[in-house]
C-alpha positions in Angstrom: 17.2 -10.9 -39.9 19.1 -13.8 -38.4 20.1 -15.7 -35.4 23.5 -15.7 -33.9 25.2 -19.1 -33.3 26.9 -19.2 -30.0 28.8 -22.2 -28.7 26.8 -22.3 -25.5 28.0 -19.0 -24.1 25.4 -16.1 -24.6 22.2 -18.0 -24.1 23.6 -20.2 -21.3 25.0 -17.2 -19.6 21.5 -15.7 -19.5 19.7 -18.9 -18.7 22.0 -20.2 -16.0 23.2 -17.3 -13.9 24.5 -19.7 -11.2 26.6 -21.6 -13.7 28.1 -18.8 -15.8 28.9 -15.4 -14.5 28.5 -12.8 -17.3 28.5 -9.1 -16.9 25.2 -7.4 -17.7 26.7 -5.5 -20.6 27.2 -8.7 -22.6 26.9 -7.8 -26.3 26.1 -10.5 -28.9 25.8 -8.5 -32.1 29.6 -8.4 -32.7 30.8 -11.6 -34.3 34.2 -12.2 -32.8 34.8 -14.4 -29.8 38.2 -15.8 -28.8 38.1 -18.9 -26.6 40.8 -20.1 -24.3 40.9 -23.4 -22.4 43.2 -23.2 -19.4 43.8 -25.3 -16.3 44.6 -23.6 -13.1 46.7 -25.3 -10.5 43.9 -25.8 -8.0 40.9 -26.2 -10.3 39.9 -26.7 -13.9 38.3 -23.7 -15.5 37.1 -22.9 -19.0 38.1 -19.3 -19.6 36.8 -17.4 -22.5 36.7 -13.8 -23.6 33.9 -12.2 -25.6 35.5 -9.7 -28.0 33.6 -7.0 -29.8 35.1 -4.2 -31.9 34.9 -1.9 -28.9 35.5 -3.9 -25.8 35.9 -7.3 -24.3 34.0 -9.3 -21.6 35.6 -12.2 -19.7 33.7 -15.0 -18.0 34.5 -18.4 -16.6 32.8 -21.8 -16.5 34.0 -24.4 -14.0 34.3 -27.4 -16.3 36.9 -28.7 -18.6 34.8 -30.8 -21.0 33.0 -28.2 -23.1 34.8 -25.9 -25.5 32.7 -22.8 -25.8 33.0 -20.7 -29.0 30.8 -17.9 -30.3 30.3 -18.5 -34.0 29.8 -16.5 -37.1 26.8 -14.3 -37.7 24.0 -15.9 -39.7 23.9 -12.8 -41.9 24.5 -14.1 -45.5 27.5 -11.8 -46.1 29.1 -12.9 -42.9 28.4 -16.6 -43.6 30.0 -16.2 -47.1 33.0 -14.4 -45.6 33.5 -17.2 -43.1 33.3 -19.9 -45.7 35.6 -18.0 -48.0 38.1 -17.5 -45.2 37.9 -21.2 -44.4 38.4 -22.2 -48.0 41.5 -20.0 -48.3 43.0 -22.3 -45.7 43.0 -26.1 -45.6 39.5 -27.3 -46.3 37.8 -28.9 -43.3 35.7 -32.0 -43.8 32.9 -32.7 -41.4 30.8 -35.9 -40.8 27.4 -34.6 -39.8 25.0 -36.9 -38.0 21.4 -36.0 -37.2 18.2 -37.2 -35.5 14.9 -37.8 -37.2 13.5 -34.4 -36.5 16.6 -32.5 -37.9 17.0 -34.5 -41.1 15.6 -31.8 -43.3 17.8 -29.1 -41.6 20.8 -31.4 -41.9 20.3 -31.7 -45.6 20.1 -27.9 -46.0 23.3 -27.6 -44.0 25.1 -30.1 -46.2 23.9 -28.2 -49.3 25.6 -25.1 -48.0 29.1 -26.6 -48.1 30.7 -29.4 -50.0 32.9 -30.4 -47.1 29.9 -31.6 -45.0 29.0 -35.3 -45.4 25.8 -36.6 -44.0 26.0 -39.8 -41.9 23.1 -41.9 -40.7 22.1 -43.5 -37.4 19.5 -46.3 -37.1 16.9 -45.0 -34.5 15.2 -48.2 -33.4 13.6 -49.3 -30.1 13.5 -52.6 -28.2 10.2 -54.2 -27.3 10.2 -52.4 -23.9 10.5 -49.0 -25.7 14.1 -48.2 -24.8 16.4 -47.1 -27.6 18.1 -49.6 -29.8 20.6 -47.4 -31.7 23.3 -48.2 -34.3 25.8 -45.7 -35.8 26.4 -46.9 -39.3 29.9 -47.3 -40.6 31.4 -46.3 -37.2 34.9 -47.2 -38.2 34.7 -44.8 -41.1 34.6 -41.7 -38.9 37.9 -42.5 -37.1 40.2 -39.5 -37.4 37.3 -37.3 -38.8 35.7 -34.1 -37.5 32.3 -35.1 -36.4 29.1 -33.1 -35.6 25.7 -34.0 -34.4 22.6 -31.9 -35.1 20.2 -32.4 -32.2 16.6 -31.5 -31.3 15.5 -31.8 -27.7 11.9 -31.1 -28.6 10.5 -33.4 -25.8 11.8 -35.4 -22.8 11.0 -38.6 -24.7 13.7 -37.9 -27.4 16.4 -36.5 -25.2 17.7 -39.8 -23.7 18.3 -41.5 -27.1 20.1 -38.5 -28.5 22.2 -38.1 -25.4 23.2 -41.8 -25.8 24.6 -41.0 -29.3 26.1 -37.7 -28.1 28.1 -39.5 -25.5 29.1 -42.3 -27.8 30.5 -40.4 -30.8 33.4 -38.7 -29.0 34.7 -42.1 -27.9 35.0 -43.4 -31.5 38.6 -42.0 -32.0 37.4 -38.9 -33.9 39.5 -35.8 -34.3 36.8 -33.4 -32.8 33.2 -33.3 -31.8 30.7 -30.5 -32.2 27.1 -30.7 -30.8 24.7 -28.3 -32.6 21.6 -27.8 -30.5 19.7 -24.9 -32.1 17.2 -24.5 -29.2 18.0 -25.2 -25.6 14.6 -26.3 -24.3 14.8 -25.8 -20.6 16.0 -22.3 -20.7 13.0 -20.8 -19.0 13.4 -23.2 -16.0 16.6 -21.8 -14.5 15.3 -20.0 -11.5 14.7 -21.3 -8.0 12.1 -18.9 -6.5 11.1 -21.0 -3.5 12.4 -24.1 -1.7 11.5 -27.2 -3.6 11.9 -25.7 -7.1 14.0 -27.8 -9.5 16.1 -25.9 -12.0 16.0 -28.4 -14.9 18.0 -26.0 -17.1 20.9 -26.4 -14.7 20.5 -30.2 -14.8 20.6 -30.4 -18.6 23.6 -28.0 -18.6 25.5 -30.3 -16.3 24.7 -33.3 -18.5 26.0 -31.5 -21.5 29.1 -30.3 -19.6 30.1 -34.0 -19.1 30.2 -35.1 -22.7 33.3 -37.2 -23.1 36.4 -35.6 -24.5 37.4 -36.6 -28.1 41.0 -37.0 -29.3 40.9 -33.4 -30.4 39.8 -32.0 -27.0 36.6 -30.7 -25.5 33.3 -30.8 -27.2 32.1 -27.6 -29.0 28.4 -26.8 -28.2 26.6 -24.6 -30.6 23.3 -23.0 -29.7 21.5 -20.0 -31.2 20.4 -16.7 -29.9 18.7 -13.7 -31.5 20.6 -11.3 -33.8 19.9 -7.9 -35.3 17.0 -6.9 -37.5 16.8 -4.1 -40.1 13.5 -2.6 -39.0 11.9 -0.7 -36.1 11.9 -2.8 -32.9 9.3 -3.3 -30.2 10.0 -5.3 -27.0 6.9 -7.0 -25.5 8.2 -6.5 -21.9 11.1 -5.2 -19.9 12.8 -8.6 -19.8 13.1 -8.7 -23.6 14.4 -5.1 -23.6 17.1 -6.0 -21.0 18.2 -9.0 -23.0 18.4 -7.5 -26.5 18.5 -3.7 -26.4 22.3 -3.7 -26.7 22.2 -5.7 -29.9 19.5 -3.6 -31.4 20.5 -0.1 -30.1 20.9 1.3 -33.7 17.2 0.8 -34.4 14.2 2.9 -33.3 12.8 1.2 -30.2 9.4 0.8 -28.6 9.0 -0.8 -25.2 5.9 -2.3 -23.7 5.6 -3.6 -20.2 3.3 -5.9 -18.2 1.4 -4.5 -15.2 -0.8 -6.3 -12.8 -4.4 -5.2 -12.3 -6.1 -7.5 -9.8 -5.6 -11.0 -11.1 -4.8 -9.9 -14.7 -1.5 -8.9 -16.3 -2.0 -6.1 -18.9 0.4 -5.0 -21.5 0.9 -1.3 -21.9 3.0 1.0 -24.0 5.9 2.2 -21.9 8.2 4.1 -24.3 8.4 5.0 -28.0 5.9 5.9 -30.7 4.7 3.2 -33.1 2.4 5.6 -35.1 2.8 5.1 -38.8 5.6 2.6 -38.5 6.0 -1.1 -39.4 6.9 -2.4 -36.0 8.5 -5.8 -35.3 8.0 -7.4 -31.9 11.2 -9.2 -30.9 11.6 -11.9 -28.3 13.8 -15.0 -27.9 11.0 -17.6 -27.8 7.2 -17.9 -27.9 5.0 -20.5 -26.3 1.4 -19.7 -25.8 1.9 -16.3 -27.5 -0.4 -14.4 -25.0 2.1 -11.6 -24.4 2.8 -11.1 -28.1 -1.0 -10.9 -28.9 -1.5 -8.3 -26.2 1.5 -6.3 -27.4 0.2 -6.4 -30.9 -3.1 -4.9 -29.7 -1.4 -2.1 -27.9 0.8 -1.2 -30.9 -2.3 -1.2 -33.2 -4.2 1.0 -30.8 -1.3 3.4 -30.9 -1.3 3.8 -34.6 1.2 1.2 -35.9 0.8 0.9 -39.7 2.0 -2.7 -39.8 3.0 -5.2 -37.1 5.2 -8.2 -37.4 7.0 -10.5 -35.0 10.3 -12.3 -34.8 11.3 -15.0 -32.3 14.3 -17.3 -32.6 12.5 -20.3 -31.2 8.8 -21.0 -32.0 7.7 -23.6 -29.5 3.9 -23.2 -29.7 2.7 -26.1 -27.5 -0.8 -27.4 -28.2 -0.9 -25.7 -31.6 -0.9 -22.2 -30.0 0.4 -20.8 -33.3 -3.2 -20.9 -34.5 -4.0 -17.7 -32.6 -1.8 -15.7 -35.0 -3.6 -14.6 -38.1 -2.4 -12.7 -41.2 -3.3 -9.0 -41.4 -4.6 -9.4 -45.0 -2.8 -6.3 -46.3 -2.7 -3.7 -43.6 -5.1 -4.3 -40.7 -2.7 -4.6 -37.8 -5.5 -4.9 -35.3 -6.5 -8.1 -37.0 -3.2 -9.9 -37.4 0.5 -9.8 -38.3 2.2 -8.9 -41.6 4.9 -11.4 -40.9 5.8 -13.8 -38.1 9.4 -14.9 -38.6 10.8 -17.9 -36.7 13.9 -20.0 -37.3 13.9 -23.8 -37.9 15.4 -24.5 -34.5 12.2 -26.3 -33.5 11.5 -28.8 -36.4 8.1 -29.9 -35.2 6.8 -26.4 -35.3 8.2 -25.8 -38.8 6.2 -28.8 -40.1 3.0 -27.3 -38.7 3.3 -23.7 -39.8 5.2 -24.0 -43.1 3.4 -22.2 -45.9 0.8 -20.8 -43.5 0.6 -17.0 -43.4 1.9 -14.9 -41.6 4.7 -17.4 -40.7 8.0 -17.4 -42.6 10.8 -19.7 -41.7 14.4 -18.5 -41.5 16.8 -21.4 -41.9 19.8 -21.7 -39.6 21.5 -24.0 -42.2 23.9 -21.4 -43.6 24.9 -20.2 -40.1 25.4 -23.8 -38.9 27.6 -24.6 -41.9 29.7 -21.6 -41.4 30.1 -22.3 -37.7 31.2 -25.9 -38.3 34.1 -24.5 -40.3 35.6 -22.8 -37.2 
């Protein structure tokens, strides 16, 4: 079970349909993506091509500052293969900066590969509350490959991190990679009525204008869901549409939400969970209401065990507390496992060592991706 690193493409293509045009058959479970940056005579366009073992999918993004690359799978064998392949060539050294929230993850990333050196930033504030930042030993990163591990967990921390993100590429570095495991405004990309503000599009435009380093455009790494080795249940049609292509080799169970009066009720639409250990799969969870209702439906239809996997566990207002452990086989009472990644560091601190939660680290996948 793992998450797929993608240098902005797959998740952004889903979250910002007005920004990136991607065919509906986009398939993320194949690890190869070739990226090409080209400039047309009349306009500047990033052109890339998603390549799987069976077919290819082209798409364009009208900006010349972000270099979009789909990285290596977080599957341990794939990560090891990527690192072995990198080591067979010239070893790449990376200076990895991080914010306060991602310090623990940065240390795990550095432990995965000797070529990653952690660098520090002084995160201070002036008396008025505005950031007072200092990049230690700035002259020492000249000519180096530099990466920054970010966490946009709240609007309050985004500005100070953007200030660093915009400063690093200007320090005469060879290349710059921004690792943003969770893109926080992804659910705010639609304009359903006049007056709606698509904040996801705003943040995408800000990131698209990161200064170019000496080595060229910035590489943006975000993470999306990858395949699991178990029977799969989708909590609604939206999750099925997003992920069924990646998980088509597994038995599938599909739930859907129907409206009855003022209530939205989850019902079993397709598949048979009876006697199975079923994993509910989605990209992120906030209040968890849909997952809880889906769990009840699966238990009522005979599932032997029920677990859940989401790439990004947001859980505002401690909403994770509603998820209990099944205590050895009572699926109507709780979950056997609830897997999340460490893309949201604040959540990890709250749920670590609390059953049914288990944390899947992105460290190995990030380390492998930085070698590209």
